[in-house]
C-alpha positions in Angstrom: 0.0 0.1 -0.2 1.5 3.2 -1.0 2.4 5.9 1.7 -0.2 8.7 3.2 0.4 12.0 4.3 0.2 11.9 8.0 -2.9 13.1 10.4 -2.5 16.1 12.4 -5.1 16.5 15.1 -5.2 20.2 16.5 -6.5 21.1 20.1 -7.3 24.7 19.8 -9.3 27.7 21.8 -11.3 29.6 19.3 -8.2 32.3 18.4 -6.0 29.3 17.3 -4.0 29.3 20.3 -2.7 25.6 21.3 -4.4 24.0 24.1 -3.3 20.2 24.2 0.3 18.8 22.7 -0.6 18.0 18.8 -1.7 14.0 17.9 -0.5 12.6 14.3 -1.7 9.4 12.6 1.7 8.4 10.7 0.6 8.1 6.9 3.0 5.5 6.0 1.3 2.7 4.1 -1.8 3.9 4.4 -3.0 5.3 1.6 -6.9 5.1 1.3 -7.5 3.6 4.6 -9.4 5.1 6.8 -8.6 7.0 10.1 -10.7 8.0 13.0 -9.7 11.0 15.4 -11.6 11.8 19.1 -11.4 14.7 21.2 -9.5 14.7 24.6 -10.7 16.6 27.7 -8.9 19.6 28.8 -8.9 20.6 32.2 -11.0 24.1 32.5 -12.6 23.9 28.6 -15.7 22.7 26.9 -15.4 20.9 24.0 -17.7 23.8 21.1 -17.2 21.5 17.7 -16.4 18.6 16.5 -14.8 19.0 12.8 -16.1 17.6 9.9 -13.0 15.3 9.2 -13.1 14.2 12.5 -12.8 10.6 10.4 -11.8 10.0 7.2 -9.6 8.0 4.9 -5.5 8.9 4.7 -5.0 10.7 1.5 -2.1 11.8 -0.7 -1.8 14.7 1.2 -1.3 15.6 5.0 -4.6 16.2 6.9 -4.7 18.7 9.8 -8.1 18.0 12.2 -9.0 21.0 14.6 -11.1 20.3 17.6 -12.0 24.1 19.1 -13.1 24.4 23.2 -14.1 27.0 24.5 -13.0 27.6 28.1 -15.8 27.0 30.4 -17.8 29.2 32.5 -17.0 30.5 35.9 -19.4 31.8 39.1 -19.8 35.8 38.9 -17.3 37.6 41.5 -19.6 40.1 42.8 -17.6 43.4 44.4 -19.8 44.8 47.7 -18.7 48.2 49.0 -20.1 48.6 52.7 -20.3 50.2 56.1 -18.6 49.5 58.8 -21.1 50.5 61.3 -24.8 48.7 59.8 -23.3 46.6 56.3 -25.4 48.9 54.5 -24.1 49.4 50.1 -22.5 52.3 50.4 -23.0 52.2 46.3 -23.7 49.8 43.8 -22.3 46.1 43.7 -19.7 45.5 41.1 -20.4 42.3 38.7 -17.4 40.3 37.1 -19.4 38.4 34.7 -17.6 34.4 35.1 -18.4 33.3 31.3 -16.1 31.5 29.8 -13.3 33.1 32.3 -13.1 29.4 34.2 -9.6 29.2 35.9 -8.5 32.9 35.0 -7.6 35.7 37.2 -9.6 37.8 38.1 -8.7 41.4 40.3 -10.7 44.1 42.2 -10.1 47.7 43.8 -11.7 49.9 47.0 -13.7 53.2 45.7 -13.1 56.2 45.8 -16.5 56.9 48.0 -17.0 60.5 49.6 -16.6 61.6 53.2 -15.6 57.5 53.3 -11.9 55.5 53.8 -11.3 51.9 53.5 -11.6 50.5 56.7 -11.0 46.7 55.9 -9.4 45.4 51.9 -10.6 41.8 51.6 -8.6 39.0 51.7 -9.7 37.8 47.8 -9.5 41.5 46.4 -7.6 38.9 43.5 -8.1 35.8 42.8 -8.7 32.9 40.0 -12.6 32.7 38.6 -13.9 29.1 40.3 -17.2 27.4 39.7 -18.9 29.3 42.2 -19.8 32.7 42.6 -17.6 34.4 44.9 -18.1 37.9 47.2 -15.0 40.6 47.6 -16.2 42.9 50.2 -14.6 46.3 51.0 -15.3 48.0 54.5 -15.5 51.3 54.9 -15.7 53.8 57.6 -16.3 57.4 57.9 -13.1 59.8 57.6 -12.5 62.2 60.8 -14.0 65.2 60.1 -12.9 68.4 61.9 -13.7 69.6 65.4 -17.0 71.8 65.9 -16.4 74.4 68.9 -18.8 76.6 70.2 -18.7 79.7 72.0 -20.3 82.0 73.9 -19.0 85.6 74.0 -19.8 89.0 74.5 -19.6 91.9 71.9 -15.9 92.5 73.2 -15.2 88.3 72.3 -15.1 87.9 75.4 -15.7 84.2 77.0 -18.7 84.3 79.0 -19.5 80.4 79.9 -17.1 77.6 78.9 -17.1 76.3 75.0 -18.7 73.6 74.1 -16.3 71.2 71.7 -17.9 68.5 69.0 -15.3 65.4 68.3 -15.1 65.1 64.5 -13.7 61.8 64.5 -15.2 59.7 62.0 -17.9 62.5 61.0 -17.1 63.4 58.3 -20.2 64.7 56.4 -22.6 63.8 59.0 -24.7 66.6 60.1 -23.6 68.3 63.9 -26.1 70.7 66.2 -24.8 73.2 68.7 -27.2 75.2 71.0 -27.0 78.4 73.0 -26.8 78.7 76.6 -28.8 80.6 79.3 -26.1 83.2 80.8 -26.9 85.4 84.0 -27.3 89.0 83.4 -26.9 88.7 79.5 -29.9 88.4 76.6 -28.5 86.9 73.4 -27.9 88.7 70.4 -26.7 87.2 67.6 -27.5 83.5 66.5 -24.6 82.1 64.7 -25.8 81.0 61.0 -23.9 77.5 61.5 -25.5 77.0 64.7 -26.4 73.4 63.2 -24.2 72.4 60.0 -22.5 69.4 58.8 -18.8 68.1 59.9 -16.3 68.9 56.8 -12.2 68.0 57.3 -11.5 71.4 58.4 -12.3 72.5 62.5 -15.5 74.8 62.8 -16.3 77.3 65.3 -19.8 78.6 65.9 -19.6 82.3 67.6 -23.0 83.0 70.5 -22.9 86.4 71.2 -24.5 88.2 73.7 -25.0 91.4 75.4 -25.3 92.3 79.3 -29.0 93.1 80.1 -30.3 96.3 80.3 -31.1 97.0 84.5 -33.2 100.0 86.3 -31.9 103.2 87.0 -30.6 103.8 90.5 -32.0 106.9 92.0 -29.8 108.6 94.6 -32.1 111.0 97.3 -30.7 113.2 99.8 -32.9 114.2 102.2 -33.6 114.9 106.3 -34.0 113.0 109.3 -37.6 113.9 108.3 -37.3 112.7 105.0 -37.5 115.7 103.4 -35.4 116.8 99.9 
């Protein structure tokens, strides 16, 4: 029997990249005889195309048989960005689609969220797509705001009562409220515009201004023992 061309079997992905070593069916002394090929089990991949010439006949020329595979689907990776205080979502979840990605690497990153900073990084911030859905959770705390100090002064700026301070620790973006004090012999004459507000990065001073109350006149009389002026 005459010699035929070899039959070379390739196992490739849709881009033509080889996924496994080629198999070769030697055509020596086989011209006109039938050949048969088989797919391989390739880790992380599914067979998506069985070639029309998976079986055939040895011919004079070399023949190529291409089995095409696609990477298996993996579970999605869901990225959460939550508050350390109550576990609530600070922004919407990010979903990394696992379609055709089994065994491939994924990477996530923390988000920029106004008034918040990272509190704890997840151990699986970077990893590999698996058959299961994976959750990656970034936990955030509020940034520190500046202290808010309420002061109580007269028109000359002289302090009339002890100042009150409100800590800004982990309060950035949250509201604050201060109140006036009742100070003996004084009336409040100026309610500060920032009596209530929001903690910012900077320290804030809230100034309550007072004026001494009016008193009754003192009249001095000069009289004799009989009470005559």
